N, CA, C and O atoms as CSV, one atom per row, in Angstrom:
chain,resi,resn,atom,element,x,y,z
A,1,UNK,N,N,12.995,-22.797,-6.765
A,1,UNK,CA,C,12.938,-21.365,-7.080
A,1,UNK,C,C,12.860,-20.533,-5.803
A,1,UNK,O,O,13.448,-19.454,-5.731
A,2,UNK,N,N,12.140,-21.025,-4.796
A,2,UNK,CA,C,11.906,-20.238,-3.591
A,2,UNK,C,C,13.209,-19.855,-2.899
A,2,UNK,O,O,13.381,-18.693,-2.530
A,3,UNK,N,N,14.145,-20.812,-2.709
A,3,UNK,CA,C,15.386,-20.480,-2.011
A,3,UNK,C,C,16.230,-19.529,-2.853
A,3,UNK,O,O,16.822,-18.592,-2.317
A,4,UNK,N,N,16.294,-19.755,-4.163
A,4,UNK,CA,C,17.013,-18.835,-5.046
A,4,UNK,C,C,16.373,-17.454,-4.988
A,4,UNK,O,O,17.066,-16.436,-4.996
A,5,UNK,N,N,15.060,-17.429,-4.930
A,5,UNK,CA,C,14.318,-16.174,-4.906
A,5,UNK,C,C,14.693,-15.373,-3.663
A,5,UNK,O,O,14.967,-14.177,-3.758
A,6,UNK,N,N,14.707,-16.016,-2.505
A,6,UNK,CA,C,15.034,-15.277,-1.284
A,6,UNK,C,C,16.475,-14.776,-1.318
A,6,UNK,O,O,16.772,-13.723,-0.753
A,7,UNK,N,N,17.374,-15.511,-1.971
A,7,UNK,CA,C,18.752,-15.036,-2.140
A,7,UNK,C,C,18.776,-13.777,-3.013
A,7,UNK,O,O,19.491,-12.819,-2.720
A,8,UNK,N,N,17.986,-13.796,-4.087
A,8,UNK,CA,C,17.957,-12.668,-5.030
A,8,UNK,C,C,17.485,-11.372,-4.390
A,8,UNK,O,O,18.020,-10.300,-4.672
A,9,UNK,N,N,16.488,-11.476,-3.532
A,9,UNK,CA,C,15.851,-10.254,-3.021
A,9,UNK,C,C,16.447,-9.741,-1.723
A,9,UNK,O,O,16.070,-8.658,-1.276
A,10,UNK,N,N,17.372,-10.479,-1.093
A,10,UNK,CA,C,17.776,-10.046,0.242
A,10,UNK,C,C,18.902,-9.023,0.281
A,10,UNK,O,O,19.215,-8.511,1.356
A,11,UNK,N,N,19.516,-8.711,-0.840
A,11,UNK,CA,C,20.594,-7.723,-0.838
A,11,UNK,C,C,20.076,-6.302,-0.696
A,11,UNK,O,O,18.869,-6.062,-0.709
A,12,UNK,N,N,21.006,-5.363,-0.559
A,12,UNK,CA,C,20.608,-3.966,-0.421
A,12,UNK,C,C,20.284,-3.328,-1.771
A,12,UNK,O,O,19.675,-2.259,-1.824
A,13,UNK,N,N,20.695,-3.991,-2.877
A,13,UNK,CA,C,20.332,-3.491,-4.205
A,13,UNK,C,C,18.833,-3.680,-4.408
A,13,UNK,O,O,18.276,-4.721,-4.062
A,14,UNK,N,N,18.192,-2.668,-4.969
A,14,UNK,CA,C,16.767,-2.796,-5.275
A,14,UNK,C,C,16.553,-3.897,-6.304
A,14,UNK,O,O,17.325,-4.028,-7.255
A,15,UNK,N,N,15.507,-4.682,-6.110
A,15,UNK,CA,C,15.145,-5.728,-7.064
A,15,UNK,C,C,13.688,-5.516,-7.442
A,15,UNK,O,O,12.794,-5.635,-6.604
A,16,UNK,N,N,13.457,-5.200,-8.718
A,16,UNK,CA,C,12.097,-5.039,-9.236
A,16,UNK,C,C,11.737,-6.307,-9.970
A,16,UNK,O,O,12.447,-6.730,-10.882
A,17,UNK,N,N,10.632,-6.915,-9.570
A,17,UNK,CA,C,10.199,-8.145,-10.236
A,17,UNK,C,C,8.901,-7.874,-10.970
A,17,UNK,O,O,7.933,-7.355,-10.413
A,18,UNK,N,N,8.918,-8.243,-12.230
A,18,UNK,CA,C,7.751,-8.118,-13.102
A,18,UNK,C,C,7.136,-9.497,-13.218
A,18,UNK,O,O,7.699,-10.373,-13.874
A,19,UNK,N,N,5.980,-9.702,-12.586
A,19,UNK,CA,C,5.258,-10.967,-12.713
A,19,UNK,C,C,4.370,-10.867,-13.941
A,19,UNK,O,O,3.555,-9.951,-14.056
A,20,UNK,N,N,4.533,-11.818,-14.862
A,20,UNK,CA,C,3.870,-11.732,-16.163
A,20,UNK,C,C,3.451,-13.124,-16.646
A,20,UNK,O,O,3.739,-14.133,-16.002
A,21,UNK,N,N,2.767,-13.155,-17.790
A,21,UNK,CA,C,2.482,-14.388,-18.525
A,21,UNK,C,C,2.639,-14.082,-20.007
A,21,UNK,O,O,2.390,-12.959,-20.446
A,22,UNK,N,N,3.055,-15.090,-20.780
A,22,UNK,CA,C,3.308,-14.895,-22.210
A,22,UNK,C,C,2.078,-14.425,-22.977
A,22,UNK,O,O,2.208,-13.693,-23.958
A,23,UNK,N,N,0.887,-14.831,-22.546
A,23,UNK,CA,C,-0.338,-14.497,-23.278
A,23,UNK,C,C,-0.898,-13.123,-22.916
A,23,UNK,O,O,-1.877,-12.682,-23.518
A,24,UNK,N,N,-0.297,-12.444,-21.950
A,24,UNK,CA,C,-0.848,-11.203,-21.394
A,24,UNK,C,C,-0.381,-9.985,-22.201
A,24,UNK,O,O,0.804,-9.652,-22.196
A,25,UNK,N,N,-1.321,-9.323,-22.895
A,25,UNK,CA,C,-0.973,-8.158,-23.718
A,25,UNK,C,C,-0.395,-6.996,-22.901
A,25,UNK,O,O,0.623,-6.432,-23.303
A,26,UNK,N,N,-1.009,-6.613,-21.759
A,26,UNK,CA,C,-0.404,-5.536,-20.964
A,26,UNK,C,C,1.008,-5.897,-20.472
A,26,UNK,O,O,1.861,-5.021,-20.326
A,27,UNK,N,N,1.246,-7.186,-20.220
A,27,UNK,CA,C,2.583,-7.622,-19.789
A,27,UNK,C,C,3.610,-7.327,-20.882
A,27,UNK,O,O,4.734,-6.916,-20.594
A,28,UNK,N,N,3.216,-7.539,-22.122
A,28,UNK,CA,C,4.125,-7.276,-23.243
A,28,UNK,C,C,4.421,-5.785,-23.359
A,28,UNK,O,O,5.498,-5.395,-23.810
A,29,UNK,N,N,3.470,-4.959,-22.952
A,29,UNK,CA,C,3.683,-3.506,-22.979
A,29,UNK,C,C,4.729,-3.079,-21.945
A,29,UNK,O,O,5.379,-2.047,-22.111
A,30,UNK,N,N,4.891,-3.866,-20.884
A,30,UNK,CA,C,5.838,-3.507,-19.814
A,30,UNK,C,C,7.288,-3.735,-20.238
A,30,UNK,O,O,8.178,-3.060,-19.721
A,31,UNK,N,N,7.553,-4.652,-21.151
A,31,UNK,CA,C,8.939,-4.999,-21.502
A,31,UNK,C,C,9.770,-3.781,-21.935
A,31,UNK,O,O,10.840,-3.557,-21.369
A,32,UNK,N,N,9.316,-2.985,-22.921
A,32,UNK,CA,C,10.125,-1.817,-23.308
A,32,UNK,C,C,10.191,-0.759,-22.206
A,32,UNK,O,O,11.178,-0.031,-22.107
A,33,UNK,N,N,9.155,-0.670,-21.387
A,33,UNK,CA,C,9.160,0.282,-20.266
A,33,UNK,C,C,10.256,-0.110,-19.277
A,33,UNK,O,O,11.003,0.743,-18.798
A,34,UNK,N,N,10.346,-1.399,-18.978
A,34,UNK,CA,C,11.367,-1.876,-18.038
A,34,UNK,C,C,12.774,-1.655,-18.598
A,34,UNK,O,O,13.691,-1.300,-17.859
A,35,UNK,N,N,12.938,-1.867,-19.900
A,35,UNK,CA,C,14.244,-1.624,-20.530
A,35,UNK,C,C,14.636,-0.156,-20.415
A,35,UNK,O,O,15.789,0.165,-20.129
A,36,UNK,N,N,13.676,0.728,-20.639
A,36,UNK,CA,C,13.943,2.161,-20.557
A,36,UNK,C,C,14.336,2.557,-19.132
A,36,UNK,O,O,15.283,3.317,-18.930
A,37,UNK,N,N,13.608,2.041,-18.158
A,37,UNK,CA,C,13.891,2.359,-16.759
A,37,UNK,C,C,15.258,1.801,-16.352
A,37,UNK,O,O,16.016,2.466,-15.646
A,38,UNK,N,N,15.569,0.592,-16.794
A,38,UNK,CA,C,16.868,-0.012,-16.480
A,38,UNK,C,C,17.998,0.841,-17.059
A,38,UNK,O,O,19.033,1.022,-16.416
A,39,UNK,N,N,17.801,1.365,-18.273
A,39,UNK,CA,C,18.848,2.191,-18.883
A,39,UNK,C,C,19.038,3.492,-18.098
A,39,UNK,O,O,20.142,4.034,-18.058
A,40,UNK,N,N,17.972,3.993,-17.478
A,40,UNK,CA,C,18.065,5.217,-16.671
A,40,UNK,C,C,18.752,4.965,-15.333
A,40,UNK,O,O,19.542,5.789,-14.871
A,41,UNK,N,N,18.448,3.814,-14.706
A,41,UNK,CA,C,18.924,3.563,-13.350
A,41,UNK,C,C,20.166,2.693,-13.283
A,41,UNK,O,O,20.833,2.648,-12.250
A,42,UNK,N,N,20.489,1.994,-14.381
A,42,UNK,CA,C,21.719,1.203,-14.444
A,42,UNK,C,C,21.850,0.178,-13.336
A,42,UNK,O,O,20.925,-0.586,-13.061
A,43,UNK,N,N,23.035,0.175,-12.693
A,43,UNK,CA,C,23.333,-0.833,-11.680
A,43,UNK,C,C,22.639,-0.586,-10.349
A,43,UNK,O,O,22.788,-1.379,-9.419
A,44,UNK,N,N,21.895,0.487,-10.247
A,44,UNK,CA,C,21.180,0.774,-9.004
A,44,UNK,C,C,20.007,-0.149,-8.753
A,44,UNK,O,O,19.409,-0.140,-7.677
A,45,UNK,N,N,19.685,-0.949,-9.763
A,45,UNK,CA,C,18.516,-1.825,-9.640
A,45,UNK,C,C,18.709,-3.088,-10.477
A,45,UNK,O,O,19.331,-3.066,-11.539
A,46,UNK,N,N,18.158,-4.186,-9.966
A,46,UNK,CA,C,18.059,-5.421,-10.752
A,46,UNK,C,C,16.602,-5.542,-11.159
A,46,UNK,O,O,15.703,-5.332,-10.345
A,47,UNK,N,N,16.367,-5.883,-12.423
A,47,UNK,CA,C,14.997,-6.095,-12.898
A,47,UNK,C,C,14.888,-7.530,-13.382
A,47,UNK,O,O,15.652,-7.972,-14.241
A,48,UNK,N,N,13.925,-8.252,-12.817
A,48,UNK,CA,C,13.716,-9.652,-13.176
A,48,UNK,C,C,12.280,-9.834,-13.648
A,48,UNK,O,O,11.364,-9.140,-13.207
A,49,UNK,N,N,12.114,-10.790,-14.558
A,49,UNK,CA,C,10.778,-11.138,-15.015
A,49,UNK,C,C,10.498,-12.560,-14.557
A,49,UNK,O,O,11.322,-13.454,-14.750
A,50,UNK,N,N,9.340,-12.769,-13.953
A,50,UNK,CA,C,8.964,-14.103,-13.492
A,50,UNK,C,C,7.616,-14.460,-14.108
A,50,UNK,O,O,6.623,-13.753,-13.940
A,51,UNK,N,N,7.615,-15.578,-14.823
A,51,UNK,CA,C,6.404,-16.091,-15.467
A,51,UNK,C,C,5.513,-16.726,-14.397
A,51,UNK,O,O,5.900,-17.708,-13.764
A,52,UNK,N,N,4.334,-16.167,-14.202
A,52,UNK,CA,C,3.441,-16.660,-13.148
A,52,UNK,C,C,2.980,-18.088,-13.413
A,52,UNK,O,O,2.688,-18.822,-12.469
A,53,UNK,N,N,2.909,-18.496,-14.677
A,53,UNK,CA,C,2.432,-19.842,-14.985
A,53,UNK,C,C,3.501,-20.896,-14.708
A,53,UNK,O,O,3.173,-22.039,-14.391
A,54,UNK,N,N,4.766,-20.524,-14.823
A,54,UNK,CA,C,5.854,-21.467,-14.538
A,54,UNK,C,C,6.245,-21.445,-13.064
A,54,UNK,O,O,6.934,-22.346,-12.584
A,55,UNK,N,N,5.805,-20.417,-12.355
A,55,UNK,CA,C,6.170,-20.245,-10.944
A,55,UNK,C,C,4.921,-19.981,-10.107
A,55,UNK,O,O,4.829,-18.981,-9.394
A,56,UNK,N,N,3.958,-20.910,-10.213
A,56,UNK,CA,C,2.666,-20.704,-9.562
A,56,UNK,C,C,2.767,-20.659,-8.042
A,56,UNK,O,O,2.050,-19.898,-7.392
A,57,UNK,N,N,3.648,-21.465,-7.479
A,57,UNK,CA,C,3.767,-21.488,-6.021
A,57,UNK,C,C,4.287,-20.157,-5.498
A,57,UNK,O,O,3.755,-19.609,-4.533
A,58,UNK,N,N,5.328,-19.641,-6.139
A,58,UNK,CA,C,5.887,-18.347,-5.739
A,58,UNK,C,C,4.858,-17.239,-5.933
A,58,UNK,O,O,4.659,-16.405,-5.049
A,59,UNK,N,N,4.205,-17.234,-7.094
A,59,UNK,CA,C,3.192,-16.211,-7.377
A,59,UNK,C,C,2.082,-16.256,-6.338
A,59,UNK,O,O,1.622,-15.218,-5.863
A,60,UNK,N,N,1.655,-17.464,-5.989
A,60,UNK,CA,C,0.606,-17.618,-4.976
A,60,UNK,C,C,1.045,-17.124,-3.614
A,60,UNK,O,O,0.273,-16.489,-2.896
A,61,UNK,N,N,2.301,-17.419,-3.257
A,61,UNK,CA,C,2.789,-17.017,-1.940
A,61,UNK,C,C,2.896,-15.494,-1.819
A,61,UNK,O,O,2.836,-14.952,-0.715
A,62,UNK,N,N,3.054,-14.807,-2.951
A,62,UNK,CA,C,3.120,-13.341,-2.942
A,62,UNK,C,C,1.763,-12.691,-3.238
A,62,UNK,O,O,1.660,-11.467,-3.315
A,63,UNK,N,N,0.732,-13.515,-3.402
A,63,UNK,CA,C,-0.606,-12.973,-3.613
A,63,UNK,C,C,-0.800,-12.291,-4.949
A,63,UNK,O,O,-1.537,-11.310,-5.052
A,64,UNK,N,N,-0.131,-12.814,-5.989
A,64,UNK,CA,C,-0.283,-12.234,-7.326
A,64,UNK,C,C,-1.655,-12.643,-7.862
A,64,UNK,O,O,-1.903,-13.822,-8.112
A,65,UNK,N,N,-2.541,-11.667,-8.038
A,65,UNK,CA,C,-3.903,-11.955,-8.503
A,65,UNK,C,C,-4.152,-11.434,-9.913
A,65,UNK,O,O,-5.034,-11.928,-10.617
A,66,UNK,N,N,-3.377,-10.440,-10.322
A,66,UNK,CA,C,-3.526,-9.922,-11.679
A,66,UNK,C,C,-2.134,-9.617,-12.214
A,66,UNK,O,O,-1.191,-9.388,-11.456
A,67,UNK,N,N,-2.031,-9.619,-13.523
A,67,UNK,CA,C,-0.736,-9.351,-14.144
A,67,UNK,C,C,-0.906,-8.276,-15.211
A,67,UNK,O,O,-1.987,-8.151,-15.787
A,68,UNK,N,N,0.130,-7.503,-15.484
A,68,UNK,CA,C,1.412,-7.554,-14.796
A,68,UNK,C,C,1.309,-6.994,-13.380
A,68,UNK,O,O,0.543,-6.067,-13.115
A,69,UNK,N,N,2.098,-7.576,-12.479
A,69,UNK,CA,C,2.267,-7.015,-11.139
A,69,UNK,C,C,3.746,-6.764,-10.946
A,69,UNK,O,O,4.567,-7.650,-11.180
A,70,UNK,N,N,4.085,-5.572,-10.525
A,70,UNK,CA,C,5.468,-5.206,-10.231
A,70,UNK,C,C,5.628,-5.158,-8.723
A,70,UNK,O,O,4.819,-4.551,-8.021
A,71,UNK,N,N,6.682,-5.803,-8.227
A,71,UNK,CA,C,6.978,-5.761,-6.794
A,71,UNK,C,C,8.437,-5.345,-6.642
A,71,UNK,O,O,9.330,-5.913,-7.271
A,72,UNK,N,N,8.657,-4.352,-5.803
A,72,UNK,CA,C,9.997,-3.851,-5.544
A,72,UNK,C,C,10.449,-4.324,-4.170
A,72,UNK,O,O,9.771,-4.105,-3.166
A,73,UNK,N,N,11.613,-4.981,-4.143
A,73,UNK,CA,C,12.176,-5.489,-2.895
A,73,UNK,C,C,13.446,-4.724,-2.552
A,73,UNK,O,O,14.226,-4.361,-3.432
A,74,UNK,N,N,13.639,-4.488,-1.271
A,74,UNK,CA,C,14.893,-3.939,-0.758
A,74,UNK,C,C,15.180,-4.655,0.559
A,74,UNK,O,O,14.340,-4.683,1.459
A,75,UNK,N,N,16.368,-5.227,0.659
A,75,UNK,CA,C,16.753,-6.005,1.849
A,75,UNK,C,C,15.736,-7.102,2.162
A,75,UNK,O,O,15.457,-7.385,3.327
A,76,UNK,N,N,15.186,-7.718,1.113
A,76,UNK,CA,C,14.256,-8.826,1.293
A,76,UNK,C,C,12.838,-8.432,1.636
A,76,UNK,O,O,11.977,-9.297,1.799
A,77,UNK,N,N,12.579,-7.143,1.749
A,77,UNK,CA,C,11.244,-6.659,2.114
A,77,UNK,C,C,10.580,-5.994,0.912
A,77,UNK,O,O,11.246,-5.374,0.083
A,78,UNK,N,N,9.262,-6.133,0.831
A,78,UNK,CA,C,8.504,-5.443,-0.216
A,78,UNK,C,C,8.391,-3.971,0.182
A,78,UNK,O,O,7.864,-3.645,1.246
A,79,UNK,N,N,8.888,-3.091,-0.682
A,79,UNK,CA,C,8.795,-1.653,-0.391
A,79,UNK,C,C,7.780,-0.952,-1.302
A,79,UNK,O,O,7.405,0.193,-1.049
A,80,UNK,N,N,7.342,-1.636,-2.353
A,80,UNK,CA,C,6.342,-1.059,-3.267
A,80,UNK,C,C,5.794,-2.180,-4.140
A,80,UNK,O,O,6.515,-3.111,-4.496
A,81,UNK,N,N,4.534,-2.084,-4.474
A,81,UNK,CA,C,3.955,-3.021,-5.438
A,81,UNK,C,C,2.774,-2.367,-6.130
A,81,UNK,O,O,2.058,-1.549,-5.553
A,82,UNK,N,N,2.594,-2.758,-7.396
A,82,UNK,CA,C,1.471,-2.222,-8.164
A,82,UNK,C,C,1.142,-3.190,-9.289
A,82,UNK,O,O,2.032,-3.792,-9.889
A,83,UNK,N,N,-0.139,-3.330,-9.566
A,83,UNK,CA,C,-0.581,-4.137,-10.696
A,83,UNK,C,C,-0.950,-3.216,-11.848
A,83,UNK,O,O,-1.381,-2.081,-11.646
A,84,UNK,N,N,-0.772,-3.729,-13.062
A,84,UNK,CA,C,-1.107,-2.953,-14.246
A,84,UNK,C,C,0.126,-2.314,-14.860
A,84,UNK,O,O,1.218,-2.359,-14.294
A,85,UNK,N,N,-0.068,-1.725,-16.017
A,85,UNK,CA,C,1.027,-1.081,-16.732
A,85,UNK,C,C,1.348,0.256,-16.057
A,85,UNK,O,O,0.458,1.060,-15.783
A,86,UNK,N,N,2.635,0.471,-15.796
A,86,UNK,CA,C,3.094,1.714,-15.166
A,86,UNK,C,C,3.945,2.455,-16.197
A,86,UNK,O,O,4.916,1.888,-16.697
A,87,UNK,N,N,3.609,3.716,-16.534
A,87,UNK,CA,C,4.407,4.470,-17.501
A,87,UNK,C,C,5.864,4.605,-17.038
A,87,UNK,O,O,6.138,4.661,-15.839
A,88,UNK,N,N,6.783,4.655,-17.990
A,88,UNK,CA,C,8.216,4.655,-17.690
A,88,UNK,C,C,8.626,5.792,-16.761
A,88,UNK,O,O,9.369,5.566,-15.806
A,89,UNK,N,N,8.153,7.011,-17.025
A,89,UNK,CA,C,8.568,8.139,-16.183
A,89,UNK,C,C,8.064,7.986,-14.752
A,89,UNK,O,O,8.777,8.306,-13.801
A,90,UNK,N,N,6.845,7.499,-14.602
A,90,UNK,CA,C,6.273,7.285,-13.267
A,90,UNK,C,C,7.045,6.183,-12.538
A,90,UNK,O,O,7.382,6.323,-11.363
A,91,UNK,N,N,7.319,5.093,-13.246
A,91,UNK,CA,C,8.048,3.980,-12.644
A,91,UNK,C,C,9.456,4.416,-12.244
A,91,UNK,O,O,9.917,4.079,-11.154
A,92,UNK,N,N,10.138,5.153,-13.103
A,92,UNK,CA,C,11.490,5.616,-12.795
A,92,UNK,C,C,11.487,6.495,-11.552
A,92,UNK,O,O,12.376,6.366,-10.710
A,93,UNK,N,N,10.508,7.388,-11.417
A,93,UNK,CA,C,10.421,8.254,-10.246
A,93,UNK,C,C,10.183,7.456,-8.966
A,93,UNK,O,O,10.769,7.753,-7.926
A,94,UNK,N,N,9.320,6.443,-9.048
A,94,UNK,CA,C,9.049,5.590,-7.883
A,94,UNK,C,C,10.325,4.872,-7.470
A,94,UNK,O,O,10.675,4.833,-6.290
A,95,UNK,N,N,11.018,4.302,-8.456
A,95,UNK,CA,C,12.234,3.544,-8.145
A,95,UNK,C,C,13.330,4.453,-7.600
A,95,UNK,O,O,14.024,4.086,-6.652
A,96,UNK,N,N,13.491,5.635,-8.190
A,96,UNK,CA,C,14.514,6.577,-7.705
A,96,UNK,C,C,14.265,6.957,-6.252
A,96,UNK,O,O,15.211,7.193,-5.500
A,97,UNK,N,N,13.010,7.017,-5.857
A,97,UNK,CA,C,12.709,7.404,-4.478
A,97,UNK,C,C,13.147,6.332,-3.480
A,97,UNK,O,O,13.265,6.606,-2.285
A,98,UNK,N,N,13.387,5.107,-3.969
A,98,UNK,CA,C,13.811,4.006,-3.091
A,98,UNK,C,C,15.301,3.711,-3.173
A,98,UNK,O,O,15.817,2.920,-2.384
A,99,UNK,N,N,15.999,4.332,-4.114
A,99,UNK,CA,C,17.442,4.102,-4.234
A,99,UNK,C,C,18.125,4.791,-3.072
A,99,UNK,O,O,17.861,5.955,-2.771
A,100,UNK,N,N,19.012,4.044,-2.421
A,100,UNK,CA,C,19.686,4.590,-1.228
A,100,UNK,C,C,20.633,5.717,-1.594
A,100,UNK,O,O,21.280,6.289,-0.717
């Protein structure tokens, strides 16, 4: 996963990763929010979901301590991160500020 992961995040397209777990209620609240934001931003962003329990090594290497955690990558670098549920309008505004 690690080598594929670095390939995914190194492009100039924004990549938002939602670190979640199936049992996490707030994580389930993020799914429709992410869909709404994706519909607003279209191809300007890739949104991926990564299960922290299936990808413990990756989650550990990124210091994921609570879920949901959203991390935004641009050119392989973390440009924003936040834990907890983020409202759709707030998330869309944050992401738009990073679109080139």
